[in-house]
Structure formats: structure tokens, C-alpha cells
C-alpha positions as CSV (number, residue, x, y, z in Angstrom):
1,M,-4.2,-21.9,6.1
2,V,-7.9,-21.4,7.1
3,A,-8.5,-18.9,4.3
4,E,-7.3,-21.1,1.5
5,G,-9.8,-20.9,-1.4
6,K,-12.1,-18.5,0.5
7,P,-12.6,-14.8,-0.2
8,V,-10.6,-12.5,2.0
9,E,-11.3,-8.7,2.1
10,T,-9.4,-5.8,3.7
11,F,-11.2,-3.2,5.9
12,E,-9.2,-0.4,7.4
13,G,-5.9,-2.3,6.8
14,E,-7.1,-5.5,8.5
15,L,-7.7,-8.8,6.6
16,Y,-11.0,-10.5,7.2
17,L,-12.2,-13.9,6.0
18,R,-15.6,-13.9,4.4
19,E,-17.8,-16.9,5.5
20,T,-21.3,-17.9,4.7
21,W,-23.7,-18.1,7.7
22,L,-25.3,-21.3,9.0
23,R,-28.9,-21.7,8.0
24,A,-31.2,-24.2,9.8
25,D,-34.0,-26.1,7.9
26,L,-36.1,-26.3,11.1
27,A,-36.0,-24.5,14.4
28,I,-38.2,-25.8,17.3
29,I,-38.2,-23.2,19.9
30,K,-39.8,-22.7,23.3
31,A,-41.6,-19.4,24.1
32,W,-43.5,-18.2,27.0
33,R,-46.4,-16.5,25.2
34,A,-47.6,-16.1,21.7
35,D,-50.5,-14.3,20.1
36,T,-52.7,-15.6,17.3
37,A,-50.5,-13.7,14.8
38,G,-47.4,-15.6,15.8
39,N,-45.7,-12.9,17.8
40,L,-43.6,-14.4,20.6
41,M,-42.5,-13.4,24.0
42,F,-39.7,-15.2,25.9
43,R,-38.8,-15.4,29.5
44,K,-35.4,-15.4,31.2
45,T,-32.7,-17.5,29.5
46,A,-35.0,-18.4,26.6
47,R,-34.2,-15.0,25.1
48,N,-30.5,-16.1,24.6
49,F,-30.8,-18.1,21.4
50,N,-34.5,-18.7,20.6
51,P,-35.1,-15.4,18.8
52,N,-31.9,-15.8,16.7
53,M,-32.8,-19.4,15.7
54,A,-36.4,-18.3,14.8
55,T,-35.0,-15.8,12.3
56,A,-32.3,-18.1,10.9
57,A,-34.4,-21.1,10.1
58,K,-36.4,-21.8,7.0
59,M,-39.3,-23.1,9.1
60,T,-39.9,-22.2,12.7
61,V,-42.2,-24.1,15.1
62,A,-42.8,-22.4,18.4
63,E,-44.0,-24.4,21.4
64,V,-45.6,-21.9,23.8
65,E,-47.1,-22.0,27.3
66,E,-50.0,-19.6,26.5
67,I,-51.7,-18.4,23.4
68,V,-53.5,-15.0,23.6
69,D,-55.5,-12.9,21.2
70,A,-53.8,-10.8,18.6
71,S,-52.9,-7.2,19.7
72,T,-52.7,-8.2,23.4
73,F,-49.0,-7.6,23.5
74,D,-47.4,-4.2,23.8
75,P,-45.4,-3.9,20.6
76,D,-42.3,-3.2,22.7
77,C,-42.7,-6.6,24.4
78,V,-42.6,-8.7,21.2
79,H,-39.2,-10.5,21.1
80,T,-39.8,-12.3,17.8
81,P,-42.3,-11.0,15.2
82,G,-44.8,-13.4,13.7
83,I,-43.4,-13.1,10.3
84,Y,-40.6,-15.5,11.3
85,V,-42.9,-18.1,12.9
86,D,-44.6,-20.7,10.7
87,R,-46.4,-22.8,13.4
88,V,-47.4,-22.2,17.0
89,V,-48.2,-25.2,19.2
90,E,-49.5,-24.8,22.7
91,S,-47.6,-27.1,25.1
92,T,-49.6,-29.4,27.4
93,I,-46.8,-30.2,29.9
94,N,-45.1,-27.1,31.3
95,E,-43.2,-28.9,34.0
96,K,-39.8,-27.3,34.7
97,R,-37.4,-30.1,35.2
98,I,-34.6,-28.8,37.4
99,E,-32.2,-30.8,39.5
100,K,-33.5,-31.9,42.9
101,L,-31.8,-30.6,46.0
102,I,-31.1,-33.6,48.3
103,T,-29.5,-32.9,51.6
104,R,-28.5,-35.1,54.5
105,P,-28.3,-34.1,58.1
106,R,-25.0,-32.9,59.4
107,E,-22.9,-35.1,61.6
108,I,-22.4,-33.8,65.1
109,A,-18.7,-33.7,66.0
């Protein structure tokens, strides 16, 4: 039912439905560091989807915490090459909004 009107191909005896990928017009991503060439480094969970979205979008705008000179990064530390990044904007507010831990004193029984 799902494959009606769509191309289906067989690989090693299994039927597979061929689909087109999703392509974004604009990706606004958050990175930890960028150099002046647009190479990006991410920290922690930002590496989950940001590099993929940077490569899938027609235009990528990266908001970064710090911009450094080109060739500052070790090439092995570049998570997204600058060829995928169209604009780099240095963020002015780097506040990490996390939930607040509020505790109350325990009742003595």
C-alpha cells in the first residue's frame, strides 16, 4: 500500500522502496567554534544532528560561540567543513538554559 506508484527495487532477494531525501532550504545550526573559513566544531549533543543538517540544506547559517583564525583547528577536529557553511554569526548570549533544581527540606518523621 505504501509503495503504490513509487519505484521498488530488489537487492539480494529483498524488495526495497526507493524514496527521495528531505532537503531543507535553510538550516540554522549552533556550533561551539568556527574558523574564518567556516569549518565548524561541535560539542556534546550538538554533534547529533547539526552536521547532518548543515550538509542537507541549501543554505546553512552557523551560530557559534567563538570564531578563531583559519588553520587553528587540527583537521581531524573539524566536524563540518566550511564548504557546507554559507554564513557564520558569532552569538552574543551563550547562556545555557537548563532546568532549575529546586529542593525543599525533608520532613522529619
